[in-house]
N, CA, C and O of each residue as an XYZ file, in Angstrom:
872
protein
N      87.498   -123.459     34.702
C      86.784   -124.711     34.793
C      87.032   -125.546     33.544
O      86.945   -125.027     32.430
N      87.339   -126.831     33.709
C      87.632   -127.682     32.581
C      86.367   -128.068     31.845
O      85.269   -128.050     32.402
N      86.547   -128.424     30.564
C      85.393   -128.800     29.742
C      84.667   -129.992     30.338
O      83.437   -130.047     30.307
N      85.418   -130.954     30.886
C      84.786   -132.146     31.449
C      83.875   -131.785     32.614
O      82.849   -132.431     32.826
N      84.256   -130.730     33.388
C      83.412   -130.295     34.497
C      82.087   -129.739     33.979
O      81.026   -130.010     34.542
N      82.160   -128.961     32.903
C      80.948   -128.377     32.315
C      80.028   -129.475     31.807
O      78.819   -129.433     32.036
N      80.596   -130.457     31.118
C      79.789   -131.551     30.581
C      79.145   -132.325     31.721
O      77.978   -132.708     31.648
N      79.940   -132.553     32.800
C      79.401   -133.293     33.931
C      78.209   -132.599     34.557
O      77.226   -133.244     34.923
N      78.299   -131.265     34.680
C      77.179   -130.536     35.258
C      75.976   -130.557     34.330
O      74.837   -130.642     34.792
N      76.215   -130.482     33.029
C      75.107   -130.474     32.072
C      74.339   -131.776     32.100
O      73.150   -131.802     31.784
N      75.013   -132.878     32.481
C      74.359   -134.185     32.519
C      73.648   -134.444     33.841
O      72.963   -135.455     34.000
N      73.814   -133.532     34.781
C      73.170   -133.715     36.073
C      71.655   -133.790     35.892
O      71.080   -133.026     35.117
N      71.015   -134.707     36.604
C      69.571   -134.877     36.515
C      68.978   -134.869     37.913
O      69.562   -135.402     38.856
N      67.817   -134.260     38.027
C      67.127   -134.204     39.304
C      65.675   -134.584     39.100
O      65.108   -134.352     38.033
N      65.081   -135.165     40.119
C      63.670   -135.491     40.055
C      63.128   -135.672     41.467
O      63.884   -135.775     42.432
N      61.811   -135.708     41.566
C      61.129   -135.884     42.853
C      60.226   -137.094     42.731
O      59.471   -137.216     41.767
N      60.299   -137.985     43.700
C      59.404   -139.148     43.714
C      59.258   -139.681     45.132
O      60.033   -139.345     46.027
N      58.239   -140.523     45.310
C      58.016   -141.168     46.594
C      58.889   -142.418     46.695
O      58.951   -143.219     45.762
N      59.551   -142.575     47.818
C      60.409   -143.740     48.014
C      59.555   -144.974     48.288
O      58.531   -144.900     48.967
N      59.990   -146.101     47.752
C      59.371   -147.360     48.137
C      59.886   -147.761     49.507
O      60.919   -147.263     49.952
N      59.174   -148.659     50.183
C      59.496   -148.954     51.577
C      60.920   -149.481     51.752
O      61.599   -149.116     52.712
N      61.377   -150.333     50.837
C      62.713   -150.892     51.018
C      63.815   -149.870     50.765
O      64.962   -150.079     51.158
N      63.464   -148.748     50.099
C      64.443   -147.690     49.857
C      64.545   -146.702     51.008
O      65.563   -146.028     51.166
N      63.493   -146.616     51.813
C      63.392   -145.517     52.767
C      64.531   -145.495     53.759
O      65.116   -144.440     54.005
N      64.859   -146.644     54.337
C      65.860   -146.641     55.403
C      67.218   -146.137     54.931
O      67.730   -145.183     55.516
N      67.840   -146.736     53.888
C      69.174   -146.238     53.512
C      69.173   -144.846     52.909
O      70.063   -144.051     53.212
N      68.195   -144.525     52.057
C      68.223   -143.240     51.373
C      67.885   -142.087     52.314
O      68.553   -141.053     52.296
N      66.850   -142.264     53.135
C      66.523   -141.225     54.094
C      67.637   -141.086     55.129
O      68.041   -139.974     55.468
N      68.123   -142.204     55.622
C      69.201   -142.167     56.623
C      70.418   -141.408     56.117
O      70.948   -140.535     56.805
N      70.861   -141.748     54.900
C      72.074   -141.116     54.371
C      71.855   -139.620     54.145
O      72.758   -138.815     54.376
N      70.659   -139.253     53.696
C      70.344   -137.825     53.519
C      70.406   -137.090     54.856
O      71.032   -136.035     54.956
N      69.770   -137.634     55.869
C      69.751   -136.970     57.165
C      71.135   -136.903     57.796
O      71.464   -135.936     58.483
N      71.946   -137.934     57.561
C      73.301   -137.912     58.109
C      74.165   -136.844     57.447
O      75.134   -136.373     58.042
N      73.822   -136.461     56.224
C      74.596   -135.423     55.528
C      74.239   -134.010     56.006
O      74.973   -133.067     55.711
N      73.151   -133.847     56.722
C      72.774   -132.528     57.204
C      73.853   -131.997     58.149
O      74.339   -132.718     59.021
N      74.219   -130.733     57.964
C      75.208   -130.137     58.868
C      74.561   -129.855     60.230
O      73.363   -130.058     60.424
N      75.377   -129.391     61.146
C      74.901   -129.207     62.526
C      73.693   -128.281     62.595
O      72.722   -128.567     63.295
N      73.760   -127.154     61.855
C      72.659   -126.197     61.865
C      71.399   -126.809     61.273
O      70.302   -126.610     61.795
N      71.557   -127.561     60.172
C      70.403   -128.173     59.516
C      69.777   -129.256     60.392
O      68.556   -129.414     60.406
N      70.600   -129.996     61.117
C      70.061   -130.998     62.040
C      69.249   -130.313     63.146
O      68.182   -130.791     63.531
N      69.756   -129.214     63.637
C      69.034   -128.487     64.681
C      67.688   -127.996     64.168
O      66.680   -128.072     64.872
N      67.677   -127.488     62.927
C      66.419   -127.025     62.339
C      65.439   -128.176     62.155
O      64.247   -128.031     62.428
N      65.935   -129.310     61.698
C      65.042   -130.442     61.410
C      64.503   -131.086     62.677
O      63.317   -131.407     62.751
N      65.356   -131.279     63.672
C      64.951   -132.032     64.862
C      64.786   -131.148     66.106
O      64.625   -131.660     67.214
N      64.826   -129.823     65.923
C      64.625   -128.879     67.026
C      65.693   -129.057     68.104
O      65.431   -128.892     69.295
N      66.881   -129.392     67.666
C      68.002   -129.591     68.570
C      69.003   -130.502     67.884
O      68.627   -131.284     67.011
N      70.262   -130.414     68.259
C      71.269   -131.249     67.590
C      71.082   -132.705     67.973
O      70.902   -133.021     69.149
N      71.122   -133.591     66.990
C      71.007   -135.031     67.209
C      72.217   -135.728     66.603
O      72.659   -135.373     65.510
N      72.755   -136.721     67.312
C      73.940   -137.397     66.816
C      73.571   -138.453     65.773
O      72.395   -138.692     65.498
N      74.608   -139.080     65.198
C      74.389   -140.042     64.129
C      73.544   -141.229     64.588
O      72.713   -141.738     63.836
N      73.763   -141.660     65.817
C      72.996   -142.799     66.320
C      71.509   -142.520     66.358
O      70.703   -143.375     65.993
N      71.136   -141.311     66.804
C      69.716   -140.960     66.825
C      69.148   -140.977     65.413
O      68.060   -141.508     65.190
N      69.870   -140.403     64.463
C      69.370   -140.317     63.082
C      69.192   -141.715     62.486
O      68.207   -141.965     61.791
N      70.122   -142.619     62.745
C      69.982   -143.988     62.240
C      68.746   -144.662     62.815
O      68.018   -145.343     62.092
N      68.503   -144.481     64.098
C      67.303   -145.071     64.715
C      66.032   -144.411     64.181
O      65.017   -145.078     63.978
N      66.095   -143.104     63.955
C      64.927   -142.393     63.426
C      64.574   -142.885     62.033
O      63.405   -143.137     61.745
N      65.576   -143.025     61.159
C      65.317   -143.501     59.801
C      64.746   -144.913     59.815
O      63.858   -145.234     59.025
N      65.247   -145.747     60.701
C      64.725   -147.118     60.805
C      63.268   -147.109     61.232
O      62.460   -147.884     60.719
N      62.931   -146.232     62.170
C      61.534   -146.124     62.607
C      60.640   -145.695     61.455
O      59.566   -146.264     61.257
N      61.075   -144.689     60.689
C      60.272   -144.215     59.556
C      60.040   -145.325     58.532
O      58.973   -145.404     57.923
N      61.044   -146.177     58.348
C      60.930   -147.255     57.359
C      59.956   -148.324     57.790
O      59.528   -149.132     56.966
N      59.591   -148.351     59.071
C      58.762   -149.442     59.586
C      57.407   -149.013     60.126
O      56.589   -149.866     60.469
N      57.149   -147.709     60.210
C      55.892   -147.283     60.832
C      54.885   -146.681     59.862
O      53.892   -146.092     60.289
N      55.131   -146.821     58.551
C      54.175   -146.320     57.566
C      54.400   -144.899     57.136
O      53.557   -144.339     56.436
N      55.505   -144.284     57.526
C      55.810   -142.928     57.087
C      56.055   -142.896     55.583
O      56.773   -143.738     55.044
N      55.457   -141.923     54.916
C      55.661   -141.740     53.470
C      56.774   -140.707     53.286
O      56.739   -139.626     53.874
N      57.760   -141.059     52.458
C      58.888   -140.174     52.200
C      58.861   -139.752     50.734
O      58.952   -140.593     49.839
N      58.736   -138.449     50.491
C      58.845   -137.891     49.149
C      60.222   -137.241     49.050
O      60.556   -136.346     49.827
N      61.012   -137.700     48.090
C      62.423   -137.320     48.056
C      62.768   -136.527     46.803
O      62.254   -136.784     45.715
N      63.649   -135.561     46.991
C      64.241   -134.811     45.881
C      65.609   -135.417     45.606
O      66.482   -135.426     46.474
N      65.788   -135.932     44.373
C      67.033   -136.575     43.969
C      67.854   -135.642     43.097
O      67.314   -134.903     42.274
N      69.142   -135.685     43.284
C      70.075   -134.996     42.402
C      71.224   -135.962     42.118
O      71.940   -136.371     43.033
N      71.394   -136.323     40.851
C      72.394   -137.310     40.454
C      72.247   -138.601     41.243
O      73.239   -139.205     41.652
N      71.004   -139.023     41.457
C      70.740   -140.285     42.122
C      70.856   -140.250     43.631
O      70.702   -141.285     44.281
N      71.125   -139.081     44.210
C      71.299   -138.954     45.655
C      70.174   -138.100     46.220
O      69.841   -137.061     45.651
N      69.587   -138.525     47.331
C      68.517   -137.755     47.962
C      69.121   -136.533     48.646
O      69.947   -136.666     49.549
N      68.704   -135.341     48.212
C      69.188   -134.088     48.787
C      68.113   -133.336     49.562
O      68.407   -132.350     50.238
N      66.889   -133.789     49.466
C      65.798   -133.172     50.207
C      64.709   -134.199     50.436
O      64.534   -135.104     49.620
N      63.972   -134.078     51.533
C      62.935   -135.065     51.835
C      61.769   -134.410     52.564
O      61.949   -133.533     53.409
N      60.568   -134.861     52.211
C      59.352   -134.474     52.922
C      58.757   -135.745     53.524
O      58.614   -136.761     52.844
N      58.415   -135.671     54.802
C      57.916   -136.841     55.523
C      56.449   -136.632     55.899
O      56.064   -135.574     56.397
N      55.650   -137.653     55.651
C      54.250   -137.658     56.053
C      54.055   -138.822     57.024
O      53.994   -139.986     56.627
N      53.959   -138.472     58.306
C      53.861   -139.499     59.344
C      52.400   -139.854     59.585
O      51.551   -138.963     59.609
N      52.088   -141.134     59.763
C      50.694   -141.551     59.943
C      50.095   -140.970     61.208
O      50.816   -140.705     62.170
N      48.768   -140.766     61.219
C      48.129   -140.105     62.361
C      48.231   -140.895     63.656
O      48.205   -140.301     64.733
N      48.347   -142.217     63.583
C      48.409   -142.988     64.823
C      49.729   -142.827     65.560
O      49.893   -143.355     66.660
N      50.689   -142.091     64.955
C      51.937   -141.798     65.625
C      51.871   -140.529     66.472
O      52.826   -140.180     67.166
N      50.728   -139.846     66.403
C      50.589   -138.546     67.051
C      49.549   -138.624     68.159
O      48.558   -139.347     68.048
N      49.788   -137.868     69.232
C      48.860   -137.888     70.361
C      47.508   -137.284     70.006
O      46.490   -137.670     70.579
N      47.487   -136.330     69.054
C      46.215   -135.717     68.667
C      45.634   -136.338     67.404
O      44.671   -135.818     66.840
N      46.217   -137.448     66.958
C      45.723   -138.209     65.802
C      45.720   -137.386     64.514
O      44.913   -137.625     63.615
N      46.626   -136.423     64.437
C      46.816   -135.672     63.199
C      48.090   -136.168     62.515
O      49.119   -136.319     63.174
N      48.040   -136.421     61.216
C      49.284   -136.764     60.520
C      50.264   -135.596     60.588
O      49.882   -134.450     60.351
N      51.500   -135.878     60.906
C      52.496   -134.829     61.060
C      53.443   -134.820     59.864
O      53.780   -135.875     59.325
N      53.869   -133.635     59.452
C      54.773   -133.504     58.321
C      56.079   -132.873     58.769
O      56.123   -132.112     59.736
N      57.145   -133.204     58.046
C      58.468   -132.653     58.349
C      59.264   -132.569     57.057
O      59.021   -133.321     56.113
N      60.233   -131.632     57.025
C      61.011   -131.382     55.813
C      62.479   -131.226     56.162
O      62.833   -130.760     57.245
N      63.327   -131.623     55.225
C      64.769   -131.395     55.360
C      65.345   -131.208     53.966
O      65.047   -131.975     53.051
N      66.178   -130.175     53.811
C      66.824   -129.866     52.535
C      68.294   -129.584     52.810
O      68.621   -128.752     53.657
N      69.172   -130.266     52.105
C      70.603   -130.057     52.317
C      71.016   -128.667     51.845
O      70.421   -128.096     50.932
N      72.047   -128.141     52.491
C      72.456   -126.753     52.261
C      72.771   -126.469     50.795
O      72.500   -125.368     50.315
N      73.331   -127.426     50.082
C      73.762   -127.194     48.704
C      72.637   -126.997     47.707
O      72.886   -126.536     46.593
N      71.402   -127.332     48.071
C      70.280   -127.194     47.128
C      69.195   -126.272     47.666
O      68.069   -126.291     47.168
N      69.513   -125.468     48.668
C      68.516   -124.534     49.176
C      68.381   -123.330     48.256
O      69.230   -123.080     47.400
N      67.292   -122.589     48.452
C      66.980   -121.395     47.666
C      66.825   -121.708     46.179
O      67.141   -120.876     45.329
N      66.343   -122.893     45.873
C      66.100   -123.289     44.487
C      64.667   -123.768     44.272
O      64.361   -124.346     43.229
N      63.792   -123.540     45.236
C      62.400   -123.959     45.106
C      62.152   -125.397     45.500
O      61.037   -125.890     45.329
N      63.160   -126.096     46.027
C      62.999   -127.506     46.375
C      61.953   -127.669     47.480
O      61.084   -128.537     47.391
N      62.038   -126.838     48.516
C      61.088   -126.953     49.611
C      59.647   -126.767     49.176
O      58.762   -127.488     49.636
N      59.400   -125.804     48.291
C      58.033   -125.553     47.821
C      57.489   -126.742     47.038
O      56.331   -127.124     47.210
N      58.314   -127.322     46.186
C      57.851   -128.457     45.387
C      57.587   -129.669     46.275
O      56.593   -130.369     46.083
N      58.468   -129.927     47.248
C      58.215   -131.034     48.174
C      56.929   -130.797     48.958
O      56.162   -131.730     49.198
N      56.694   -129.549     49.356
C      55.475   -129.211     50.118
C      54.236   -129.518     49.283
O      53.294   -130.140     49.772
N      54.236   -129.081     48.022
C      53.072   -129.320     47.154
C      52.840   -130.809     46.936
O      51.699   -131.269     46.967
N      53.908   -131.562     46.716
C      53.781   -133.011     46.521
C      53.228   -133.676     47.766
O      52.396   -134.579     47.679
N      53.692   -133.227     48.931
C      53.249   -133.830     50.185
C      51.780   -133.543     50.433
O      51.047   -134.427     50.877
N      51.336   -132.327     50.156
C      49.932   -131.991     50.342
C      49.052   -132.814     49.404
O      47.981   -133.271     49.803
N      49.495   -133.005     48.162
C      48.732   -133.828     47.220
C      48.625   -135.267     47.731
O      47.568   -135.888     47.623
N      49.712   -135.792     48.281
C      49.696   -137.156     48.827
C      48.753   -137.247     50.019
O      48.000   -138.212     50.143
N      48.790   -136.246     50.897
C      47.909   -136.258     52.063
C      46.443   -136.194     51.658
O      45.606   -136.877     52.248
N      46.133   -135.397     50.676
C      44.757   -135.302     50.197
C      44.290   -136.617     49.583
O      43.141   -137.017     49.765
N      45.182   -137.288     48.856
C      44.820   -138.562     48.233
C      44.490   -139.624     49.282
O      43.754   -140.570     49.004
N      45.037   -139.463     50.485
C      44.747   -140.390     51.577
C      43.518   -139.978     52.389
O      43.141   -140.657     53.343
N      42.904   -138.870     52.007
C      41.697   -138.429     52.690
C      41.941   -137.646     53.960
O      41.004   -137.406     54.722
N      43.184   -137.239     54.211
C      43.466   -136.428     55.394
C      42.854   -135.043     55.231
O      42.876   -134.469     54.142
N      42.312   -134.516     56.316
C      41.676   -133.206     56.283
C      42.541   -132.119     56.898
O      42.329   -130.935     56.638
N      43.518   -132.512     57.715
C      44.370   -131.546     58.376
C      45.731   -132.174     58.624
O      45.844   -133.386     58.808
N      46.764   -131.336     58.627
C      48.130   -131.771     58.897
C      48.704   -130.937     60.024
O      48.343   -129.775     60.209
N      49.608   -131.555     60.773
C      50.308   -130.814     61.817
C      51.773   -130.656     61.434
O      52.392   -131.576     60.899
N      52.314   -129.479     61.717
C      53.720   -129.220     61.449
C      54.340   -128.556     62.676
O      53.753   -127.652     63.271
N      55.515   -129.012     63.040
C      56.252   -128.435     64.166
C      57.654   -128.102     63.695
O      58.319   -128.926     63.067
N      58.095   -126.912     63.993
C      59.426   -126.496     63.573
C      60.073   -125.666     64.683
O      59.380   -125.055     65.496
N      61.386   -125.651     64.707
C      62.095   -124.881     65.713
C      61.886   -123.393     65.537
O      61.662   -122.910     64.427
N      61.962   -122.677     66.634
C      61.741   -121.231     66.584
C      62.765   -120.539     65.706
O      62.476   -119.487     65.137
N      63.965   -121.113     65.584
C      65.024   -120.471     64.804
C      64.950   -120.806     63.311
O      65.686   -120.227     62.513
N      64.083   -121.720     62.935
C      64.007   -122.156     61.536
C      63.079   -121.229     60.761
O      61.938   -121.580     60.459
N      63.589   -120.029     60.440
C      62.773   -119.018     59.773
C      62.295   -119.465     58.400
O      61.163   -119.175     58.014
N      63.151   -120.173     57.654
C      62.786   -120.585     56.292
C      61.588   -121.531     56.308
O      60.666   -121.375     55.507
N      61.595   -122.507     57.210
C      60.479   -123.439     57.274
C      59.221   -122.782     57.796
O      58.123   -123.112     57.348
N      59.356   -121.857     58.735
C      58.178   -121.158     59.228
C      57.540   -120.340     58.105
O      56.317   -120.314     57.973
N      58.363   -119.678     57.303
C      57.833   -118.886     56.178
C      57.179   -119.795     55.151
O      56.121   -119.462     54.616
N      57.796   -120.945     54.865
C      57.230   -121.872     53.890
C      55.897   -122.431     54.382
O      54.946   -122.547     53.610
N      55.830   -122.775     55.666
C      54.592   -123.315     56.223
C      53.467   -122.283     56.133
O      52.337   -122.620     55.780
N      53.781   -121.024     56.452
C      52.764   -119.967     56.363
C      52.306   -119.770     54.923
O      51.130   -119.507     54.669
N      53.242   -119.898     53.981
C      52.885   -119.745     52.573
C      51.826   -120.751     52.154
O      50.982   -120.455     51.309
N      51.869   -121.946     52.746
C      50.914   -122.976     52.401
C      49.752   -123.066     53.376
O      49.066   -124.086     53.452
N      49.536   -121.975     54.129
C      48.322   -121.876     54.913
C      48.415   -122.316     56.350
O      47.385   -122.393     57.020
N      49.608   -122.612     56.867
C      49.722   -123.038     58.256
C      49.514   -121.861     59.192
O      49.972   -120.750     58.923
N      48.820   -122.113     60.292
C      48.630   -121.116     61.349
C      49.511   -121.539     62.514
O      49.198   -122.504     63.213
N      50.597   -120.834     62.725
C      51.616   -121.251     63.680
C      51.482   -120.501     65.003
O      51.179   -119.308     65.030
N      51.712   -121.216     66.088
C      51.792   -120.623     67.408
C      53.129   -121.007     68.026
O      53.670   -122.075     67.739
N      53.657   -120.130     68.875
C      54.974   -120.342     69.451
C      54.850   -120.681     70.935
O      54.188   -119.970     71.691
N      55.500   -121.779     71.344
C      55.563   -122.118     72.765
C      56.670   -123.121     72.989
O      56.921   -123.992     72.156
N      57.328   -122.987     74.126
C      58.391   -123.905     74.552
C      59.483   -124.035     73.484
O      60.000   -125.130     73.257
N      59.834   -122.930     72.833
C      60.930   -122.948     71.885
C      60.586   -123.532     70.528
O      61.480   -123.707     69.700
N      59.309   -123.843     70.267
C      58.898   -124.418     68.995
C      57.720   -123.641     68.418
O      56.961   -122.995     69.140
N      57.590   -123.724     67.091
C      56.407   -123.211     66.407
C      55.595   -124.410     65.948
O      56.095   -125.251     65.201
N      54.361   -124.495     66.384
C      53.485   -125.606     66.032
C      52.253   -125.053     65.338
O      51.707   -124.028     65.747
N      51.822   -125.732     64.292
C      50.650   -125.266     63.577
C      49.984   -126.376     62.807
O      50.464   -127.509     62.783
N      48.881   -126.050     62.180
C      48.138   -127.014     61.384
C      47.805   -126.409     60.027
O      47.726   -125.190     59.870
N      47.612   -127.292     59.049
C      47.237   -126.897     57.696
C      45.910   -127.551     57.381
O      45.796   -128.776     57.412
N      44.910   -126.747     57.081
C      43.574   -127.240     56.762
C      43.518   -127.608     55.280
O      43.558   -126.735     54.413
N      43.426   -128.901     55.000
C      43.410   -129.362     53.612
C      42.051   -129.224     52.953
O      41.918   -129.484     51.758
N      41.038   -128.818     53.709
C      39.714   -128.654     53.112
C      39.563   -127.297     52.430
O      38.565   -127.048     51.754
N      40.542   -126.429     52.603
C      40.486   -125.126     51.930
C      40.558   -125.346     50.421
O      41.406   -126.096     49.938
N      39.678   -124.697     49.690
C      39.644   -124.842     48.234
C      39.662   -123.480     47.561
O      38.782   -122.660     47.822
N      40.645   -123.213     46.696
C      41.848   -124.021     46.548
C      42.852   -123.661     47.617
O      42.730   -122.611     48.247
N      43.846   -124.512     47.839
C      44.927   -124.191     48.756
C      45.981   -123.429     47.992
O      46.827   -124.019     47.320
N      45.928   -122.115     48.096
C      46.812   -121.264     47.304
C      48.236   -121.305     47.838
O      48.436   -121.323     49.052
N      49.244   -121.320     46.938
C      50.613   -121.233     47.401
C      50.933   -119.904     48.063
O      51.985   -119.761     48.686
N      50.017   -118.906     47.934
C      50.233   -117.613     48.553
C      49.420   -117.454     49.835
O      49.363   -116.367     50.409
N      48.774   -118.572     50.292
C      47.996   -118.476     51.519
C      48.893   -118.041     52.656
O      50.008   -118.538     52.815
N      48.390   -117.103     53.446
C      49.156   -116.641     54.585
C      50.068   -115.474     54.258
O      50.654   -114.879     55.162
N      50.203   -115.129     52.958
C      51.035   -113.989     52.606
C      50.179   -112.728     52.548
O      49.048   -112.768     52.062
N      50.690   -111.653     53.021
C      49.944   -110.394     52.997
C      50.234   -109.681     51.686
O      51.156   -108.869     51.608
N      49.446   -109.983     50.648
C      49.605   -109.345     49.350
C      48.590   -108.210     49.276
O      47.400   -108.443     49.063
N      49.069   -106.983     49.454
C      48.154   -105.874     49.651
C      47.716   -105.228     48.353
O      46.644   -104.625     48.315
N      48.499   -105.327     47.282
C      48.181   -104.629     46.048
C      48.383   -105.555     44.864
O      49.056   -106.578     44.990
N      47.805   -105.212     43.697
C      48.051   -106.009     42.495
C      49.526   -106.073     42.134
O      49.985   -107.085     41.604
N      50.283   -105.006     42.413
C      51.727   -105.027     42.116
C      52.427   -106.064     42.975
O      53.276   -106.810     42.487
N      52.068   -106.113     44.275
C      52.654   -107.115     45.146
C      52.324   -108.518     44.669
O      53.179   -109.404     44.687
N      51.073   -108.723     44.239
C      50.673   -110.036     43.753
C      51.464   -110.424     42.511
O      51.882   -111.573     42.371
N      51.670   -109.464     41.607
C      52.432   -109.741     40.390
C      53.872   -110.102     40.718
O      54.441   -111.025     40.134
N      54.466   -109.355     41.671
C      55.832   -109.658     42.068
C      55.932   -111.047     42.688
O      56.887   -111.777     42.424
N      54.955   -111.416     43.510
C      54.973   -112.738     44.125
C      54.873   -113.835     43.074
O      55.547   -114.861     43.171
N      54.023   -113.614     42.061
C      53.890   -114.607     40.989
C      55.186   -114.736     40.202
O      55.590   -115.847     39.857
N      55.843   -113.619     39.914
C      57.115   -113.656     39.187
C      58.157   -114.438     39.991
O      58.884   -115.259     39.432
N      58.229   -114.183     41.304
C      59.198   -114.893     42.128
C      58.940   -116.389     42.141
O      59.876   -117.188     42.095
N      57.643   -116.776     42.206
C      57.333   -118.199     42.189
C      57.698   -118.815     40.844
O      58.245   -119.917     40.797
N      57.399   -118.109     39.739
C      57.749   -118.612     38.410
C      59.247   -118.805     38.283
O      59.703   -119.807     37.731
N      60.016   -117.853     38.791
C      61.465   -117.959     38.714
C      61.970   -119.192     39.452
O      62.839   -119.914     38.963
N      61.401   -119.425     40.660
C      61.841   -120.567     41.454
C      61.566   -121.865     40.732
O      62.410   -122.761     40.714
N      60.377   -121.975     40.128
C      60.037   -123.211     39.432
C      60.881   -123.391     38.183
O      61.316   -124.504     37.888
N      61.125   -122.298     37.434
C      61.958   -122.402     36.238
C      63.379   -122.803     36.598
O      63.990   -123.615     35.903
N      63.920   -122.231     37.698
C      65.283   -122.603     38.093
C      65.384   -124.096     38.375
O      66.323   -124.756     37.929
N      64.406   -124.631     39.121
C      64.448   -126.049     39.433
C      64.222   -126.890     38.187
O      64.866   -127.924     38.013
N      63.297   -126.451     37.302
C      63.031   -127.201     36.074
C      64.276   -127.289     35.206
O      64.626   -128.359     34.707
N      64.942   -126.152     35.030
C      66.146   -126.134     34.192
C      67.249   -126.987     34.793
O      67.986   -127.660     34.072
N      67.358   -126.957     36.109
C      68.378   -127.769     36.751
C      68.055   -129.241     36.601
O      68.961   -130.049     36.396
N      66.787   -129.610     36.697
C      66.387   -131.005     36.593
C      66.685   -131.579     35.215
O      66.965   -132.772     35.091
N      66.627   -130.748     34.180
C      66.834   -131.249     32.825
C      68.148   -130.800     32.216
O      68.361   -130.956     31.014
N      69.035   -130.242     33.034
C      70.391   -129.960     32.583
C      70.498   -128.889     31.536
O      71.443   -128.903     30.747
N      69.564   -127.952     31.492
C      69.620   -126.908     30.478
C      70.585   -125.814     30.920
O      70.877   -125.677     32.108
N      71.071   -125.046     29.971
C      72.125   -124.080     30.238
C      71.624   -122.749     30.741
O      70.420   -122.519     30.853
N      72.570   -121.873     31.044
C      72.254   -120.559     31.590
C      71.510   -119.691     30.582
O      70.699   -118.849     30.968
N      71.780   -119.892     29.282
C      71.073   -119.102     28.270
C      69.593   -119.394     28.303
O      68.771   -118.480     28.238
N      69.243   -120.689     28.407
C      67.840   -121.064     28.478
C      67.208   -120.494     29.736
O      66.044   -120.093     29.719
N      67.966   -120.455     30.828
C      67.431   -119.917     32.069
C      67.098   -118.439     31.920
O      66.073   -117.977     32.420
N      67.971   -117.687     31.225
C      67.684   -116.263     31.027
C      66.422   -116.075     30.207
O      65.630   -115.172     30.480
N      66.225   -116.934     29.184
C      64.994   -116.852     28.389
C      63.770   -117.140     29.272
O      62.745   -116.466     29.168
N      63.897   -118.153     30.142
C      62.774   -118.521     30.993
C      62.435   -117.398     31.954
O      61.262   -117.095     32.173
N      63.468   -116.774     32.536
C      63.219   -115.688     33.470
C      62.592   -114.490     32.752
O      61.752   -113.784     33.312
N      63.015   -114.274     31.501
C      62.385   -113.197     30.745
C      60.935   -113.466     30.494
O      60.112   -112.551     30.540
N      60.594   -114.744     30.221
C      59.203   -115.117     30.020
C      58.406   -114.934     31.289
O      57.250   -114.515     31.240
N      59.012   -115.245     32.439
C      58.312   -115.084     33.716
C      58.019   -113.611     33.982
O      56.957   -113.270     34.504
N      58.968   -112.730     33.620
C      58.729   -111.302     33.846
C      57.607   -110.773     32.965
O      56.863   -109.872     33.353
N      57.500   -111.351     31.765
C      56.452   -110.869     30.847
C      55.086   -111.442     31.198
O      54.066   -110.967     30.699
N      55.059   -112.459     32.054
C      53.773   -113.119     32.369
C      52.867   -112.181     33.146
O      51.749   -112.555     33.499
């Protein structure tokens, strides 16, 4: 690897923020269009072509949907959507997530989930609805972690998250049977957050090893 490549990676910056309305259409659209076939199926419970995605992004930009985006080098690589309750037949605000393959397994989904729940609470919502495809194991596990009670029917898993639970633990829904299991779960969560933190601020692998050592000692 050339020195210029190393420097370029070290300067990479990532952050999470809510998109303003005029940003939503192009940034969300381009992110969703970059999803591969499998990721599109997971997000929309079936493969959708480019035309559908363009129309979907336009709808989100005009119907009051809140988009919380994960940026990497100025490009949206992950998004959490909070759809207004009047878009749903049961008048529950619905949430949805998408993360591009290149940034998975780095804690991005968990951070987007926490940000989205905080936004929903600030709006006074008491419950959220989430629907995911039966094959989307990662999203089903993430939803359960944040307290969703999922049921399976017609090829989909549908559930709700009660925002009145205090506190809403990131380990809700996990079967932590012993103190050792709880400690291991905490270490894994610390590692995920440290990995994303270090990546966001361009720190090196040496700093990451120190951070992981600190997480193990916690």
